[in-house]
C-alpha positions in Angstrom: 184.2 32.5 113.3 182.7 33.2 116.7 186.3 32.8 118.0 187.3 35.9 116.1 184.4 38.3 116.6 185.1 39.5 120.1 188.9 39.7 119.9 188.7 41.6 116.6 185.7 43.7 117.6 184.0 42.9 114.4 180.6 41.4 113.6 180.2 37.8 112.4 179.1 38.9 108.9 182.2 41.0 108.6 184.5 38.2 109.8 182.8 35.8 107.4 183.3 38.2 104.5 187.0 38.6 105.3 187.6 34.9 105.7 186.0 34.3 102.3 188.2 36.9 100.7 191.3 35.3 102.2 190.2 31.9 101.1 189.5 33.0 97.5 192.9 34.6 97.5 194.5 31.2 98.3 195.8 32.4 101.8 193.4 30.1 103.7 192.0 26.7 103.3 188.4 26.0 104.4 187.2 22.6 105.6 183.5 22.2 106.3 182.6 20.0 109.3 178.9 19.8 109.7 177.8 23.3 110.5 181.3 24.4 111.3 184.0 25.7 109.0 187.6 25.2 109.9 190.1 27.6 108.5 193.9 27.1 108.3 196.6 29.0 106.6 198.2 27.8 103.4 201.9 27.6 104.3 203.2 28.2 100.8 201.1 31.2 100.4 202.1 32.7 103.7 205.8 32.0 102.9 205.4 33.8 99.6 204.0 36.8 101.3 206.6 36.8 103.9 209.3 36.7 101.2 207.7 39.6 99.5 207.7 41.6 102.7 211.3 40.8 103.7 213.9 43.3 102.5 216.2 41.7 99.9 219.2 42.1 102.2 217.6 40.1 105.0 216.3 37.4 102.5 219.9 36.7 101.4 220.9 36.3 105.1 218.0 34.0 105.9 218.7 31.7 102.9 222.3 30.9 104.1 221.2 29.6 107.5 
């Protein structure tokens, strides 16, 4: 989390809160390694969001590639 605080300009508790929310929503996976927590995106969840945000006309074009 300390990697996010300075670039985002947010406090560590705020970053922790948002990472927890994103994990509970299924967008991130959390792996505990000792005192560290490693977060990674869930590819299928990110793809589903990208699909929702892509205009239908562009979705049809992307599928034919």
